[in-house]
C-alpha positions as CSV (number, residue, x, y, z in Angstrom):
1,M,-10.4,81.1,-41.7
2,K,-12.7,79.8,-44.4
3,L,-16.3,80.6,-43.9
4,N,-18.9,77.8,-44.2
5,K,-21.4,79.4,-46.5
6,P,-24.1,76.7,-46.1
7,L,-23.9,77.1,-42.4
8,L,-24.2,80.9,-42.6
9,I,-27.2,80.5,-44.9
10,V,-28.9,78.2,-42.5
11,L,-28.2,80.6,-39.6
12,G,-29.5,83.5,-41.6
13,V,-32.7,81.7,-42.5
14,L,-33.2,80.8,-38.8
15,C,-32.7,84.4,-37.7
16,L,-35.3,85.6,-40.3
17,I,-37.7,82.9,-39.1
18,G,-37.1,84.0,-35.5
19,L,-37.7,87.7,-36.4
20,F,-40.9,86.8,-38.3
21,F,-42.4,84.9,-35.3
22,Y,-41.4,87.7,-33.0
23,A,-43.2,90.1,-35.2
24,I,-46.4,88.1,-35.2
25,S,-46.1,86.9,-31.5
26,S,-49.5,88.5,-30.6
27,I,-51.4,86.0,-32.7
28,L,-49.3,82.9,-31.9
29,L,-51.0,81.9,-28.7
30,P,-53.7,79.5,-30.0
31,F,-51.2,77.8,-32.4
32,I,-48.5,77.3,-29.7
33,L,-51.1,76.2,-27.2
34,A,-52.3,73.6,-29.8
35,F,-48.8,72.2,-30.3
36,V,-48.2,72.0,-26.5
37,L,-51.5,70.2,-26.0
38,A,-50.7,67.9,-29.0
39,Y,-47.5,67.0,-27.3
40,F,-49.4,66.0,-24.2
41,L,-52.2,64.2,-26.0
42,D,-50.2,62.4,-28.7
43,P,-49.5,59.3,-26.6
44,L,-53.2,58.8,-26.0
45,V,-53.9,59.1,-29.8
46,N,-51.1,56.5,-30.4
47,K,-52.8,54.1,-27.9
48,L,-56.0,54.3,-29.8
49,T,-54.3,53.8,-33.2
50,R,-52.7,50.7,-31.9
51,R,-56.2,49.4,-31.3
52,K,-56.9,49.7,-35.0
53,W,-58.5,53.2,-34.8
54,S,-57.8,55.5,-37.7
55,R,-55.5,58.5,-36.9
56,G,-58.3,60.9,-37.8
57,L,-60.9,59.2,-35.6
58,A,-58.5,58.8,-32.7
59,S,-57.5,62.5,-32.9
60,G,-61.2,63.7,-33.1
61,T,-62.1,61.6,-30.1
62,V,-59.2,62.8,-28.0
63,V,-59.8,66.4,-28.9
64,S,-63.6,66.1,-28.2
65,G,-62.9,64.4,-24.8
66,F,-60.4,67.0,-23.8
67,C,-62.7,69.9,-24.7
68,V,-65.6,68.3,-22.7
69,F,-63.2,67.8,-19.7
70,V,-62.0,71.4,-19.8
71,L,-65.6,72.8,-20.2
72,T,-66.8,70.6,-17.3
73,L,-63.9,71.8,-15.1
74,F,-64.7,75.4,-15.9
75,L,-68.3,75.0,-15.1
76,I,-67.5,73.5,-11.7
77,L,-64.7,75.9,-10.7
78,I,-65.8,79.3,-12.1
79,P,-68.7,79.8,-9.6
80,I,-66.5,78.8,-6.7
81,L,-63.5,80.9,-7.8
82,Q,-65.7,83.9,-8.6
83,T,-67.1,83.9,-5.0
84,Q,-63.6,83.5,-3.5
85,V,-62.1,86.2,-5.6
86,L,-64.8,88.7,-4.7
87,S,-64.4,87.7,-1.0
88,F,-60.6,88.3,-1.3
89,I,-61.3,91.8,-2.7
90,V,-63.5,92.6,0.2
91,K,-60.9,91.3,2.7
92,L,-58.0,93.1,1.1
93,P,-58.5,96.4,3.1
94,T,-58.7,94.4,6.3
95,I,-55.5,92.5,5.5
96,T,-53.7,95.7,4.6
97,A,-54.9,97.4,7.8
98,Y,-53.7,94.5,9.9
99,V,-50.3,94.5,8.2
100,W,-50.0,98.2,8.7
101,D,-50.8,97.9,12.4
102,K,-48.0,95.4,12.8
103,I,-45.6,97.7,10.9
104,K,-46.5,100.6,13.2
105,V,-45.6,98.4,16.2
106,V,-42.2,97.8,14.8
107,I,-41.8,101.5,13.9
108,S,-42.8,102.5,17.4
109,Y,-39.5,101.1,18.7
110,T,-37.7,103.7,16.5
111,Q,-40.2,106.5,17.0
112,H,-37.6,108.9,18.3
113,K,-35.9,108.6,14.8
114,I,-39.0,109.2,12.8
115,S,-40.9,112.5,13.0
116,S,-44.7,112.6,13.1
117,E,-44.7,114.1,9.6
118,Q,-42.7,111.2,8.2
119,M,-45.0,108.8,10.0
120,G,-48.0,110.4,8.3
121,Q,-46.4,110.3,4.9
122,L,-45.5,106.6,5.4
123,S,-49.1,105.9,6.5
124,D,-50.5,107.7,3.5
125,A,-48.1,105.8,1.1
126,V,-49.2,102.4,2.5
127,S,-52.8,103.4,2.3
128,Q,-52.4,104.6,-1.3
129,T,-50.6,101.4,-2.3
130,A,-53.4,99.3,-0.8
131,F,-56.0,101.4,-2.6
132,D,-54.1,101.1,-5.9
133,A,-53.8,97.4,-5.6
134,L,-57.5,97.0,-4.8
135,N,-58.5,99.3,-7.6
136,S,-56.3,97.4,-10.1
137,I,-57.9,94.0,-9.1
138,A,-61.4,95.5,-9.3
139,V,-60.7,97.0,-12.7
140,G,-59.2,93.8,-14.0
141,I,-62.2,91.8,-12.9
142,L,-64.6,94.3,-14.4
143,N,-62.8,94.2,-17.7
144,V,-63.0,90.4,-17.8
145,I,-66.7,90.5,-16.9
146,S,-67.5,93.2,-19.5
147,G,-65.5,91.5,-22.2
148,G,-62.8,94.2,-22.2
149,I,-60.0,91.7,-22.5
150,A,-58.6,90.9,-25.9
151,L,-61.7,89.4,-27.5
152,F,-59.8,88.1,-30.5
153,N,-57.5,86.1,-28.3
154,V,-60.4,84.6,-26.3
155,V,-62.2,83.6,-29.5
156,S,-59.0,82.2,-30.9
157,L,-58.4,80.1,-27.8
158,L,-62.0,78.8,-27.8
159,L,-62.5,78.2,-31.5
160,I,-59.1,78.1,-33.3
161,T,-57.1,76.1,-30.8
162,P,-59.3,72.9,-30.9
163,V,-59.3,73.0,-34.7
164,V,-55.5,73.4,-34.9
165,L,-55.1,70.8,-32.2
166,F,-57.1,68.2,-34.2
167,Y,-55.0,68.7,-37.4
168,V,-51.7,68.7,-35.5
169,L,-52.6,65.4,-33.8
170,K,-53.9,63.9,-37.0
171,D,-50.7,64.8,-38.9
172,W,-48.2,64.5,-36.1
173,N,-46.5,61.4,-37.3
174,D,-46.4,62.6,-40.9
175,V,-44.9,66.0,-39.9
176,S,-42.2,64.2,-37.8
177,K,-41.3,62.0,-40.7
178,N,-41.0,64.9,-43.1
179,I,-38.8,66.9,-40.7
180,K,-36.6,63.9,-40.2
181,G,-36.4,63.5,-43.9
182,L,-34.9,67.0,-44.3
183,V,-31.8,66.0,-42.2
184,P,-28.8,65.1,-44.4
185,P,-28.0,61.3,-44.2
186,K,-24.6,62.1,-42.9
187,Y,-26.0,63.7,-39.7
188,K,-29.1,61.6,-39.3
189,A,-27.7,59.4,-36.6
190,D,-26.5,62.3,-34.5
191,T,-29.7,64.3,-35.0
192,T,-31.9,61.3,-34.1
193,S,-29.9,60.8,-30.9
194,I,-30.2,64.5,-30.0
195,W,-33.9,64.5,-30.7
196,R,-34.4,61.4,-28.6
197,E,-32.7,63.0,-25.7
198,I,-34.7,66.2,-26.1
199,N,-37.9,64.2,-26.2
200,I,-37.0,62.4,-23.0
201,K,-36.3,65.7,-21.3
202,L,-39.5,67.3,-22.5
203,A,-41.7,64.4,-21.7
204,G,-40.1,63.8,-18.4
205,F,-40.4,67.4,-17.2
206,I,-43.4,69.0,-18.9
207,R,-45.9,66.1,-18.7
208,G,-44.6,65.2,-15.3
209,Q,-44.6,68.7,-13.9
210,V,-48.1,69.5,-15.1
211,S,-49.3,66.3,-13.4
212,V,-47.5,67.4,-10.2
213,C,-49.1,70.9,-10.4
214,L,-52.6,69.5,-10.8
215,A,-52.1,67.0,-7.9
216,L,-50.8,69.8,-5.6
217,A,-53.6,72.2,-6.6
218,V,-56.2,69.5,-5.7
219,F,-54.4,68.6,-2.4
220,Y,-53.8,72.2,-1.3
221,G,-57.3,73.3,-2.3
222,I,-59.0,70.5,-0.4
223,G,-56.6,70.7,2.6
224,L,-56.7,74.4,3.2
225,S,-60.5,74.4,2.9
226,V,-60.8,71.4,5.4
227,V,-58.7,73.2,8.0
228,G,-61.0,76.2,7.8
229,L,-59.0,78.8,5.9
230,D,-61.1,81.4,4.1
231,L,-60.3,81.4,0.3
232,G,-58.7,78.0,0.8
233,I,-59.7,76.7,-2.7
234,L,-58.4,79.8,-4.4
235,I,-55.1,79.8,-2.6
236,G,-54.7,76.0,-3.1
237,I,-55.3,76.2,-6.8
238,L,-52.9,79.2,-7.1
239,S,-50.2,77.4,-5.1
240,G,-50.5,74.3,-7.2
241,I,-50.3,76.1,-10.5
242,L,-47.3,78.3,-9.4
243,S,-45.5,75.1,-8.3
244,F,-44.3,75.0,-11.9
245,I,-41.8,77.6,-10.8
246,P,-39.5,75.9,-8.3
247,Y,-40.4,76.8,-4.6
248,F,-42.6,79.7,-5.8
249,G,-45.9,77.9,-5.4
250,F,-45.1,76.7,-1.9
251,L,-43.8,80.1,-0.7
252,S,-46.7,82.1,-2.3
253,G,-49.2,79.6,-0.7
254,V,-47.6,80.0,2.7
255,V,-47.5,83.8,2.6
256,L,-51.1,84.2,1.3
257,S,-52.4,81.6,3.9
258,I,-50.7,83.5,6.7
259,L,-52.2,86.8,5.6
260,I,-55.7,85.4,5.3
261,A,-55.4,83.5,8.6
262,L,-54.4,86.7,10.4
263,S,-57.3,88.7,8.8
264,Q,-59.8,86.1,10.0
265,G,-58.4,86.0,13.5
266,A,-57.1,82.4,13.4
267,G,-56.7,80.3,16.5
268,W,-54.1,77.7,17.3
269,G,-56.2,75.0,15.5
270,L,-56.0,76.8,12.2
271,W,-52.3,77.5,12.5
272,I,-51.5,73.9,13.3
273,G,-53.8,72.8,10.4
274,L,-52.0,75.1,7.9
275,A,-48.6,73.8,9.1
276,V,-49.7,70.2,8.6
277,V,-51.1,70.9,5.1
278,F,-48.0,72.6,3.8
279,I,-45.6,70.1,5.4
280,I,-47.5,67.2,3.9
281,G,-47.6,69.0,0.6
282,Q,-43.9,69.5,0.5
283,I,-43.3,65.9,1.5
284,L,-45.6,64.7,-1.3
285,E,-44.0,67.0,-3.9
286,S,-40.4,66.3,-3.0
287,Y,-40.5,62.6,-2.2
288,V,-43.6,61.2,-4.0
289,L,-44.9,63.2,-6.9
290,T,-41.8,64.7,-8.4
291,P,-39.7,61.5,-8.3
292,K,-42.6,59.4,-9.6
293,L,-44.0,61.8,-12.2
294,V,-41.0,63.9,-13.3
295,G,-38.0,61.6,-12.5
296,D,-34.5,62.4,-11.3
297,N,-32.8,62.5,-14.7
298,V,-34.6,65.5,-16.3
299,G,-31.5,67.7,-16.1
300,L,-33.2,71.1,-15.7
301,H,-31.8,73.0,-12.8
302,P,-34.4,75.1,-10.8
303,V,-32.3,78.3,-11.5
304,W,-32.3,77.6,-15.2
305,I,-36.1,77.1,-15.2
306,I,-36.7,80.3,-13.3
307,F,-34.4,82.3,-15.6
308,S,-36.1,80.8,-18.7
309,L,-39.6,81.7,-17.5
310,L,-38.6,85.3,-16.7
311,A,-36.8,85.7,-20.0
312,G,-39.7,84.2,-21.9
313,G,-42.2,86.5,-20.2
314,V,-40.1,89.6,-20.9
315,L,-39.5,88.7,-24.6
316,L,-42.9,87.4,-25.6
317,G,-45.3,87.8,-22.7
318,F,-47.6,84.8,-22.0
319,V,-46.5,83.1,-25.2
320,G,-42.9,83.3,-24.0
321,I,-43.8,81.8,-20.7
322,L,-45.7,79.0,-22.5
323,V,-42.6,78.0,-24.6
324,A,-39.9,78.9,-22.1
325,V,-39.4,75.5,-20.5
326,P,-39.5,73.5,-23.7
327,V,-36.9,75.9,-25.2
328,A,-34.8,75.7,-22.0
329,A,-34.9,71.9,-22.2
330,V,-33.8,71.9,-25.9
331,V,-31.0,74.4,-25.2
332,G,-29.9,72.4,-22.2
333,V,-29.5,69.2,-24.3
334,L,-27.6,71.1,-27.0
335,V,-25.3,72.7,-24.5
336,R,-24.5,69.3,-22.9
337,R,-23.8,67.8,-26.3
338,A,-21.6,70.8,-27.2
339,L,-19.6,70.4,-24.0
340,K,-19.1,66.6,-24.7
341,W,-17.9,67.5,-28.2
342,Y,-15.5,70.1,-26.7
343,E,-14.1,67.7,-24.1
344,S,-13.3,65.2,-26.8
345,S,-11.9,67.8,-29.2
346,V,-8.3,68.6,-30.0
347,I,-8.9,72.1,-28.5
348,Y,-9.5,70.6,-25.1
349,K,-7.0,67.8,-25.3
350,G,-4.3,70.1,-26.6
């Protein structure tokens, strides 16, 4: 079989580029975040340019407005979340003790099969696990407060990301034209068709899913606080953010709410309130928010999303999680195109 040398060269160059970015993955976060944000904000810049704004002025205005919005949001949420996180740390031993009491009730039914020595060892193991978890959370918070986290990454996110975001938005159309110009004329029609499909998938899923997560975070945060759950805002925001992973946000919210409710000695009113909040949240997500904001033709299966997030996290950490879904969408489009080509090929038809 004759080897296609140009194709091999292209694949080799792509492998080298991949290895290079893997080697410098620790400094990629502000740049990747800037490109992700640019993808979200580019439609707003386009709207301003259609109103006779220059591309530079529109990009600067959008970036400035976005920074002001994020700063305002942090100033509002940080004091609330700080109080709730500290309250959670205080409550963690109580929650652990309650759970252990329930475990002992279950174990008591098989007491004749477990010796007192084994019971003591199990109790010590549970206590040690709870202590380690509490200690890890406390150390993490102290590190954040003392500035022990990666200072370079924090400075990069705060200073470099807005600058990169501005230039990416300003030159977005020019970069797109230059990339399209590199495609050989023979393949331009197919490449344009593939990119259009990829763009539809990315826009439909990422922009829509982020909107769904924000809406659910607001709903759960307000709803859980109104029904009287301690740490309701913290659990609500966490549930909304984790909704990006199919079913994980809802399940984590339910489990955490049950544990907190048990620790605060919840009555029937709180239990009914929690059930109503999560039932309404699921109805909103499944029948209102996701169909309206994400759409039904995105083509990303929940299992594929979960796998891509886990794989991205293992390979590149937070950067990998950030780019996992876009890469999964691109791979999904390419695989579907490859299957269509295979079904129409001589190999399939014999």
